[in-house]
C-alpha positions as CSV (number, residue, x, y, z in Angstrom):
1,M,0.0,0.0,0.0
2,R,2.9,2.4,0.8
3,A,4.6,1.6,-2.5
4,L,1.3,2.1,-4.5
5,R,0.8,5.5,-2.9
6,A,4.4,6.5,-3.6
7,L,3.8,5.7,-7.3
8,D,0.4,7.3,-7.4
9,P,-0.4,9.7,-4.5
10,G,-3.9,10.1,-5.7
11,L,-4.9,6.5,-4.8
12,R,-7.5,5.8,-2.1
13,F,-7.7,2.6,-0.1
14,A,-10.6,0.8,1.5
15,G,-11.0,-2.8,2.4
16,A,-10.4,-5.4,5.1
17,G,-7.4,-6.7,7.0
18,G,-5.3,-5.7,10.0
19,P,-4.4,-2.6,12.0
20,Q,-1.4,-1.6,9.9
21,M,-3.6,-1.6,6.7
22,A,-6.3,0.3,8.6
23,E,-3.8,3.1,9.3
24,L,-3.1,3.5,5.6
25,S,-6.7,3.4,4.5
26,D,-8.7,6.5,3.8
27,G,-12.0,4.8,3.0
28,P,-14.2,2.2,4.9
29,F,-12.1,-0.5,6.5
30,D,-12.9,-3.7,8.4
31,N,-10.2,-4.6,10.9
32,W,-11.0,-8.3,11.2
33,I,-7.6,-9.9,11.4
34,S,-8.1,-11.4,14.9
35,E,-11.3,-13.1,13.9
36,A,-9.9,-14.3,10.6
37,G,-6.9,-16.0,12.1
38,V,-8.2,-19.5,12.3
39,L,-6.0,-22.5,11.5
40,G,-7.0,-25.9,10.1
41,L,-10.1,-27.5,8.8
42,W,-11.7,-28.0,12.2
43,D,-11.4,-24.3,13.2
44,V,-12.9,-23.3,9.9
45,L,-15.9,-25.6,10.3
46,K,-16.6,-24.3,13.8
47,H,-16.7,-20.7,12.5
48,Y,-18.5,-21.5,9.2
49,G,-21.5,-19.3,10.0
50,Y,-19.3,-16.3,10.8
51,F,-17.2,-16.6,7.6
52,K,-20.3,-17.1,5.5
53,A,-21.8,-13.9,6.8
54,K,-18.5,-12.0,6.5
55,F,-18.2,-13.2,2.9
56,S,-21.6,-11.9,1.9
57,A,-21.0,-8.6,3.7
58,M,-17.6,-8.1,2.0
59,L,-19.0,-9.0,-1.4
60,D,-21.8,-6.4,-1.0
61,A,-19.4,-3.8,0.3
62,I,-17.1,-4.1,-2.8
63,A,-20.1,-3.9,-5.1
64,R,-21.4,-0.9,-3.3
65,H,-18.1,1.1,-3.3
66,A,-17.2,0.0,-6.9
67,P,-13.4,0.2,-6.7
68,D,-11.2,0.2,-9.8
69,T,-9.1,-2.7,-8.5
70,V,-9.4,-5.3,-5.8
71,V,-6.1,-6.8,-4.4
72,L,-6.7,-10.1,-2.6
73,V,-3.9,-10.9,-0.2
74,D,-3.1,-14.5,0.6
75,Y,-5.9,-16.3,2.7
76,P,-6.9,-18.6,-0.3
77,G,-9.8,-20.4,1.4
78,F,-11.7,-17.2,1.6
79,N,-10.1,-15.0,-1.1
80,L,-10.3,-17.5,-4.0
81,R,-14.1,-17.9,-3.4
82,L,-14.3,-14.1,-3.3
83,A,-12.4,-13.7,-6.6
84,K,-14.8,-16.2,-8.2
85,A,-17.9,-14.3,-6.9
86,L,-16.5,-10.9,-7.8
87,S,-15.6,-11.9,-11.4
88,K,-19.3,-12.9,-11.9
89,R,-20.9,-10.0,-10.1
90,L,-18.6,-7.3,-11.3
91,P,-17.1,-8.4,-14.6
92,K,-15.4,-5.1,-15.3
93,L,-13.5,-5.1,-12.0
94,R,-9.8,-5.6,-12.1
95,I,-8.9,-8.4,-9.7
96,V,-5.3,-9.0,-8.5
97,Y,-4.1,-11.8,-6.2
98,Y,-0.9,-11.0,-4.2
99,V,1.1,-13.8,-2.5
100,S,-0.1,-16.6,-4.8
101,P,-2.0,-19.4,-3.0
102,Q,-0.1,-22.6,-2.7
103,V,-2.6,-24.5,-4.7
104,W,0.3,-26.2,-6.5
105,A,0.8,-28.1,-3.2
106,W,-2.8,-29.3,-2.6
107,N,-5.0,-28.6,-5.7
108,R,-3.2,-27.8,-8.9
109,G,-6.4,-28.5,-10.8
110,R,-7.7,-25.2,-9.5
111,I,-5.1,-23.1,-11.2
112,P,-6.7,-23.0,-14.7
113,K,-10.0,-22.0,-13.1
114,M,-8.3,-19.1,-11.4
115,A,-7.4,-17.7,-14.9
116,G,-11.1,-17.0,-15.4
117,W,-11.4,-15.1,-12.1
118,L,-8.2,-13.0,-12.0
119,D,-6.4,-10.4,-14.1
120,L,-3.0,-10.7,-12.4
121,M,-1.2,-13.2,-10.1
122,L,1.8,-11.8,-8.1
123,C,4.1,-14.6,-7.0
124,I,6.8,-14.5,-4.3
125,F,8.5,-17.8,-5.2
126,P,10.3,-18.1,-8.5
127,F,8.9,-21.5,-9.6
128,E,5.3,-20.3,-9.3
129,K,5.4,-18.1,-12.4
130,E,5.6,-20.9,-14.9
131,L,2.9,-22.8,-13.1
132,Y,0.3,-20.0,-13.3
133,E,1.3,-18.8,-16.8
134,A,0.7,-22.3,-18.1
135,S,-3.0,-21.7,-17.5
136,G,-3.0,-18.4,-19.4
137,L,-3.1,-16.3,-16.2
138,R,-0.9,-13.2,-16.4
139,T,1.7,-13.7,-13.7
140,E,4.6,-11.7,-12.3
141,F,7.4,-13.0,-10.0
142,V,8.0,-9.9,-7.8
143,G,10.3,-11.5,-5.2
144,H,9.6,-12.1,-1.5
145,P,8.9,-9.1,0.7
146,I,10.7,-10.8,3.5
147,V,14.0,-9.8,2.0
148,E,13.4,-6.1,2.5
149,L,11.3,-6.4,5.6
150,L,13.9,-8.3,7.6
151,G,16.9,-6.3,6.4
152,K,16.2,-3.6,9.0
153,D,16.2,-6.2,11.8
154,R,19.8,-7.4,11.3
155,I,22.1,-7.0,14.3
156,Q,25.8,-7.4,14.8
157,V,26.1,-10.4,17.1
158,S,27.9,-13.7,17.5
159,R,26.0,-16.9,17.7
160,D,26.0,-18.7,21.1
161,T,26.2,-22.5,20.5
162,N,24.9,-23.0,24.0
163,L,21.7,-21.1,23.3
164,I,18.8,-22.9,21.6
165,G,16.0,-20.9,20.2
166,L,12.4,-22.1,20.3
167,F,9.8,-20.8,17.9
168,P,6.4,-22.5,18.6
169,G,4.2,-20.4,16.3
170,S,2.1,-17.3,16.6
171,R,-1.3,-18.8,17.2
172,E,-2.5,-20.2,20.5
173,R,-3.3,-23.6,19.0
174,E,0.2,-23.8,17.5
175,V,1.8,-23.0,20.9
176,K,-0.3,-25.7,22.6
177,R,0.5,-28.4,20.1
178,N,4.2,-27.6,19.4
179,F,5.6,-26.2,22.6
180,P,5.2,-29.3,24.8
181,A,7.4,-31.3,22.4
182,M,9.9,-28.5,22.4
183,A,10.0,-28.4,26.2
184,G,10.4,-32.1,26.3
185,A,13.2,-31.9,23.9
186,A,14.9,-29.3,26.0
187,K,14.8,-31.6,29.0
188,R,16.6,-34.4,27.0
189,I,19.1,-31.9,25.6
190,L,20.0,-30.8,29.1
191,A,20.7,-34.4,30.1
192,S,23.4,-34.5,27.4
193,R,24.6,-30.9,27.5
194,P,23.9,-29.3,30.9
195,E,25.5,-26.0,29.8
196,T,22.7,-25.5,27.3
197,R,20.3,-22.6,27.7
198,F,16.9,-22.1,26.1
199,E,15.0,-19.1,25.0
200,A,11.5,-19.0,23.4
201,A,10.0,-16.3,21.3
202,S,6.3,-15.7,22.0
203,A,4.2,-13.7,19.5
204,S,1.9,-12.5,22.3
205,Q,2.0,-11.8,26.0
206,D,-1.2,-14.0,26.2
207,H,0.9,-17.1,25.4
208,V,3.6,-16.5,28.0
209,A,1.8,-18.1,30.9
210,T,0.8,-21.1,28.9
211,M,4.4,-21.6,27.8
212,Q,5.8,-21.2,31.3
213,A,3.4,-23.8,32.6
214,M,4.5,-26.3,29.9
215,A,8.2,-25.7,30.6
216,A,7.5,-26.1,34.4
217,A,5.8,-29.4,33.6
218,E,9.0,-30.7,32.1
219,G,11.1,-29.2,34.8
220,V,13.2,-27.0,32.5
221,R,14.1,-23.4,32.6
222,I,13.1,-21.5,29.4
223,T,13.4,-17.8,29.1
224,I,10.4,-16.5,27.2
225,S,10.4,-13.1,25.4
226,V,7.7,-11.3,23.5
227,G,8.5,-9.8,20.1
228,G,12.1,-10.8,20.1
229,A,12.0,-13.6,17.5
230,H,14.3,-11.9,15.0
231,S,16.9,-11.1,17.6
232,L,16.8,-14.7,18.9
233,M,17.2,-16.1,15.4
234,Q,20.5,-14.2,15.1
235,R,21.8,-15.0,18.6
236,A,20.9,-18.7,19.0
237,G,23.2,-21.5,17.8
238,V,20.4,-23.8,16.8
239,G,16.6,-23.5,16.7
240,M,13.4,-25.5,16.6
241,V,10.9,-23.7,14.4
242,C,7.2,-24.2,13.8
243,S,6.3,-24.6,10.1
244,G,5.2,-21.3,8.6
245,T,6.7,-17.9,7.8
246,A,9.1,-18.2,10.7
247,T,11.0,-21.0,8.9
248,L,11.7,-18.6,6.1
249,E,12.7,-15.8,8.6
250,A,15.1,-18.3,10.3
251,A,16.6,-19.1,6.9
252,Y,17.1,-15.4,6.1
253,F,19.0,-14.9,9.4
254,G,21.0,-18.1,8.8
255,L,19.8,-20.0,11.8
256,P,20.5,-23.7,11.7
257,Y,17.2,-25.2,12.7
258,C,14.8,-28.2,12.4
259,L,11.1,-27.8,11.5
260,I,8.2,-29.0,13.7
261,Y,4.5,-29.1,12.9
262,K,1.7,-30.6,14.9
263,T,-2.0,-29.9,14.1
264,A,-5.4,-31.4,14.8
265,W,-5.7,-35.0,13.7
266,L,-8.5,-34.3,11.3
267,T,-6.7,-31.5,9.6
268,F,-3.6,-33.6,9.3
269,A,-5.4,-36.7,8.0
270,I,-7.2,-34.7,5.3
271,G,-4.1,-32.6,4.4
272,K,-1.9,-35.7,4.1
273,R,-4.3,-37.0,1.3
274,L,-4.5,-33.7,-0.5
275,V,-0.9,-32.3,-0.4
276,K,1.0,-33.3,-3.5
277,V,4.6,-32.1,-2.7
278,P,7.2,-34.2,-0.8
279,H,8.0,-31.5,1.7
280,L,6.1,-29.3,4.2
281,G,8.8,-26.6,4.7
282,I,9.1,-23.9,2.0
283,V,12.9,-24.0,2.3
284,N,12.9,-27.7,1.2
285,I,10.3,-27.0,-1.5
286,L,12.5,-24.3,-3.0
287,A,15.6,-26.3,-2.7
288,G,13.9,-29.4,-4.2
289,R,15.4,-31.6,-1.5
290,T,15.6,-32.0,2.2
291,V,17.7,-29.1,3.5
292,V,16.0,-28.7,6.9
293,R,14.9,-31.9,8.6
294,E,11.1,-32.0,9.2
295,F,9.4,-33.5,12.3
296,I,5.7,-33.6,11.6
297,Q,2.7,-34.8,13.7
298,D,3.6,-38.1,15.4
299,G,7.2,-37.7,14.2
300,A,7.5,-34.5,16.3
301,T,8.6,-36.3,19.4
302,P,10.8,-34.8,22.1
303,G,13.4,-37.5,21.5
304,A,13.6,-36.9,17.7
305,L,13.8,-33.1,18.1
306,A,16.5,-33.4,20.8
307,D,18.6,-35.8,18.6
308,E,18.5,-33.3,15.7
309,V,19.3,-30.3,17.8
310,L,22.2,-32.1,19.4
311,R,23.5,-33.2,16.0
312,L,23.6,-29.6,14.8
313,T,24.9,-28.3,18.1
314,N,27.7,-30.8,18.4
315,H,28.9,-30.8,14.8
316,A,30.1,-27.5,13.2
317,K,30.3,-29.1,9.8
318,A,26.6,-30.0,9.9
319,R,25.7,-26.4,11.0
320,D,27.9,-24.8,8.4
321,G,26.5,-26.9,5.6
322,L,22.9,-26.1,6.6
323,V,23.7,-22.4,6.7
324,A,25.2,-22.5,3.2
325,D,22.1,-24.2,1.9
326,L,19.8,-21.7,3.6
327,N,21.8,-18.8,2.1
328,H,21.4,-20.4,-1.4
329,V,17.6,-20.7,-0.9
330,I,17.2,-17.1,0.3
331,A,19.2,-15.9,-2.8
332,M,16.4,-17.4,-4.9
333,L,13.8,-15.0,-3.5
334,G,15.0,-11.9,-5.3
335,G,16.6,-8.8,-3.9
336,P,15.0,-5.9,-2.0
337,G,12.2,-4.0,-3.8
338,A,9.4,-6.7,-3.9
339,S,6.8,-4.2,-2.7
340,N,7.7,-1.7,-5.4
341,R,7.7,-4.4,-8.1
342,A,4.3,-5.6,-6.9
343,A,2.9,-2.1,-6.8
344,R,4.1,-1.3,-10.3
345,A,2.7,-4.5,-11.7
346,I,-0.7,-3.7,-10.1
347,L,-0.8,-0.2,-11.7
348,E,0.3,-1.5,-15.1
349,T,-2.1,-4.4,-15.3
350,P,-5.0,-3.9,-17.7
351,G,-8.5,-4.9,-16.6
352,P,-10.8,-7.5,-18.1
353,A,-12.3,-4.9,-20.5
354,T,-9.1,-4.6,-22.4
355,N,-7.5,-8.0,-21.6
356,P,-10.3,-10.6,-21.2
357,R,-9.7,-13.3,-18.6
358,T,-8.8,-16.7,-19.8
359,L,-11.3,-19.5,-19.3
360,S,-8.9,-22.4,-19.3
361,N,-9.8,-26.0,-19.5
362,S,-9.3,-27.6,-16.1
363,K,-7.2,-30.4,-17.8
364,T,-4.5,-27.9,-18.9
365,H,-1.1,-29.5,-18.4
366,L,0.8,-27.8,-15.6
367,P,4.5,-28.1,-14.9
368,Q,5.5,-29.6,-11.6
369,P,6.8,-27.3,-8.8
C-alpha cells in the first residue's frame, strides 16, 4: 500500500485486513484480522457461520463502493471464493491476487479455473510463475517481501552455540501443540549438555503463561520473550521452528534449525491426502530436496527433536553446511524491492475490459513445482 501510494499519491484505499492496513486506508475499512486468524479445517468448520456472513457482507461492500481494483492478499480459502464471486458479479472489476496461494501443493487443478477469475497473479516464489502462466493467467514474480522487511532487523552479534531458540508459532493452538514437544526436547538436551540454555519467542503476552506452565511441567528453565524472534534467530546457535513464515525468517537470518509441525488429527489426516509435494517446509520445496529436517505430527517427538538439535549443536560441519544451503535458498527470493515491483505490476495491469480473462480447460497440463 505504501509503494502504491508512492507511485500514485492520488490513490485511495478501502478494504479489510489488520491494524497496519487500517492506518493507511482513507476509506471504509474492516479490521477483522483477529477473527480471521483460524488454523486448520476443524477451526474453519466451527466458525463457518461467521465466515459465510462475512463473505456476503464483504462482497456487498465491494459492489457498493465499486473500486477500480481489488487486491486479494493470501488467505486462499476465503479469497479465491471471493475472486470467483467478484468476477461474476462485477465483470469489469480488475482483480489482483498477491502472495499466490499454494494450490500447487494441494489442488493444482484449481489453477486453470483461477485464470477465469483473476487479471494478475503476483508470485513471491520463482517456480510459481511458470505454473500459473501455463493456465493463461498473467503472472509476475515480484520477489519475496521478507528480503526487504527483515533487512532492518539485522544486528551485529555472534551466535551462542549453548543457546537454543524455540519458535512454537504465533497462534494459540500452534503453541499448545508444538511447545510441549519443544520443552520435552529441552529436557533431553540438558541431560546430554547441561550447559545449554533455552529461549523461546512468544508472539503474544497472552501465550507466555501457557508456555511457562508447559516448561515447568517438564522441569526445564526456558526464558520467554515477547516480540524478540528476529533477535533470537541471530543469537541462537540452533533452533526449533514451527512450520510457517518463521521458517523462512530463520533461513534469512542463517539460523540452523529443524522444523516442527503438529496440528489437529482431522486437519492432518485430510491434508496428508491432499498435499502433492514431498516437503512441508518452503525452504525444502524451494531447494527441491531436504535441507531442513522436518518433524511432523507423530514424528515430532521430544526425543527426535532433541537428537536433531544435538546433531547440529555438536557438529560444526553440519551447521555450516545447513547455513550455506539456507543462504542459497534465500538468494532465490530476489533482492530488495518486492513491494515496489508488486505495486508497479498492479498499476500497469489492464482490466478485463481490455484484456479478457482466460477461461482455461481444467485439464490444462501444468509443470511440476
